[in-house]
BASE-217962 format. One line per 3 residues: their letters; for each residue y, z, x of C-alpha. Coordinates in pm, 1 decimal, always signed. Layout:
N
a> Y Z X | ...
This chain:
131
mwg> +0.0 +0.0 +0.0 | +250.7 +88.1 +273.1 | +131.8 -177.8 +517.0
vps> +81.6 +60.3 +808.3 | +33.4 -63.2 +1065.1 | +207.6 -393.4 +998.1
dci> +143.5 -697.5 +1214.4 | +476.8 -631.0 +1382.4 | +384.6 -274.7 +1477.5
raf> +28.7 -367.9 +1570.7 | +158.3 -630.7 +1815.4 | +400.1 -405.6 +2003.1
ves> +267.1 -50.9 +1991.5 | +23.0 +2.3 +2276.5 | -205.0 +268.7 +2133.7
ltd> -217.7 +342.9 +1763.8 | -325.5 +704.7 +1757.3 | -344.1 +890.8 +1427.2
ekl> -24.3 +1076.6 +1517.5 | +159.6 +751.0 +1596.0 | +41.2 +598.9 +1266.0
rqi> +159.8 +909.5 +1080.5 | +504.2 +882.3 +1243.1 | +525.9 +515.0 +1149.0
lvk> +425.5 +589.5 +788.3 | +682.0 +870.5 +758.4 | +953.8 +640.8 +897.0
kiq> +855.6 +368.8 +651.5 | +861.2 +609.9 +355.0 | +1197.9 +750.8 +465.6
gvg> +1330.3 +397.6 +499.4 | +1260.4 +292.6 +140.8 | +1595.2 +199.7 -7.6
lss> +1773.7 +294.2 +313.5 | +1791.4 -44.8 +479.7 | +2154.8 +20.0 +553.5
raf> +2348.4 -68.2 +864.6 | +2329.2 +292.6 +985.6 | +1952.2 +305.7 +933.2
lvg> +1895.3 -14.4 +1134.3 | +2128.9 +93.0 +1415.7 | +1943.0 +428.1 +1426.3
laa> +1610.2 +246.2 +1439.1 | +1735.8 +46.7 +1737.5 | +1850.2 +368.9 +1906.5
emg> +1499.7 +512.8 +1867.3 | +1374.7 +208.5 +2057.5 | +1624.3 +261.4 +2340.2
aea> +1884.5 +5.1 +2234.0 | +2250.2 +61.6 +2156.5 | +2353.8 -180.0 +1881.6
sie> +2601.2 -259.1 +1608.2 | +2602.0 -493.6 +1309.5 | +2872.4 -748.9 +1239.7
ekr> +2929.6 -945.8 +922.6 | +3133.8 -1264.7 +904.2 | +3390.4 -1315.7 +630.8
afk> +3459.8 -1650.8 +468.4 | +3783.6 -1818.6 +572.2 | +4035.6 -1822.6 +286.2
crs> +4390.7 -1940.4 +232.9 | +4523.7 -1594.7 +318.3 | +4309.5 -1556.5 +631.7
rvd> +4479.3 -1513.5 +967.4 | +4540.0 -1831.5 +1163.4 | +4322.6 -1712.2 +1452.7
qrl> +4028.2 -1616.4 +1228.6 | +3709.2 -1816.8 +1281.7 | +3603.3 -2064.4 +1016.3
ysk> +3304.5 -1925.5 +827.7 | +3195.6 -2045.7 +486.3 | +3080.7 -1820.7 +202.4
ewr> +2715.2 -1887.7 +299.3 | +2761.4 -1662.1 +604.4 | +2808.6 -1351.6 +387.9
thw> +2429.3 -1300.0 +380.1 | +2400.1 -1308.6 +760.0 | +2406.8 -994.8 +971.3
ffv> +2471.6 -1030.9 +1341.2 | +2277.4 -756.2 +1516.3 | +2468.3 -708.4 +1840.9
vlh> +2259.1 -536.5 +2108.4 | +2509.3 -374.0 +2344.1 | +2256.2 -207.2 +2571.8
dds> +1880.5 -243.0 +2580.0 | +1633.3 -58.1 +2800.8 | +1386.4 -347.9 +2784.7
gkp> +1551.8 -535.4 +3068.8 | +1802.1 -802.1 +3155.8 | +1783.9 -1178.2 +3095.3
vnf> +1559.3 -1377.2 +3327.0 | +1710.7 -1705.9 +3443.3 | +1544.8 -2023.2 +3561.6
scr> +1543.5 -2051.8 +3940.4 | +1428.8 -2300.1 +4203.5 | +1094.5 -2114.9 +4208.0
srv> +1044.1 -2158.4 +3834.4 | +794.2 -2406.5 +3700.1 | +901.2 -2719.7 +3516.8
ner> +768.2 -2597.9 +3180.2 | +950.7 -2260.9 +3194.7 | +1256.4 -2189.9 +2984.6
lat> +1601.8 -2201.3 +3142.7 | +1654.5 -1841.2 +3038.6 | +1468.0 -1576.1 +2844.4
wgn> +1611.7 -1262.4 +2695.5 | +1571.6 -1037.0 +2401.5 | +1350.0 -758.8 +2279.1
sal> +1074.6 -903.2 +2058.5 | +960.5 -562.2 +1936.4 | +1311.6 -460.5 +1832.5
ecl> +1376.9 -793.5 +1659.9 | +1047.4 -774.2 +1470.9 | +1116.9 -421.9 +1342.1
ike> +1477.0 -495.1 +1244.1 | +1365.8 -802.6 +1048.8 | +1092.8 -596.4 +882.9
fcp> +1335.6 -324.4 +766.3 | +1649.0 -531.0 +690.7 | +1753.6 -582.8 +328.1
aht> +1573.3 -871.4 +160.4 | +1895.6 -1064.0 +89.2 | +2006.9 -1075.3 +454.4
kvr> +1930.9 -1305.7 +742.9 | +1953.0 -1133.6 +1079.1 | +2077.6 -1306.6 +1394.3
fiy> +2057.4 -1131.8 +1729.4 | +2326.9 -1130.4 +1995.7 | +2258.9 -971.3 +2334.9
se> +2567.7 -872.9 +2531.4 | +2555.5 -819.6 +2904.1
């Protein structure tokens, strides 16, 4: 019924002891109806990341001249800005990299998976990693 452990948790939690499963279940029960900005930022903090959430406003006739041009469709997007993350820094392509490697890799897959799992159903989450 509660989906514990979810595929997301199963993929990123090393050992699923009974105690760890209990903690996950309690967090999931506490999170019902609390998919607020504060809840998600707190969840990130528990995973060792300092983050904030930004929302973009649609540009209107009375908007400031220097405001970016966003349409009303962007109101359902949350930009999850990761200010500091203990999972490491970006890895860039170098002369020792192989041809099929990406030019750069960054991000915290576990954090992104959990945030997407707990975010409100009407939102689309985009992740921004600051240096």
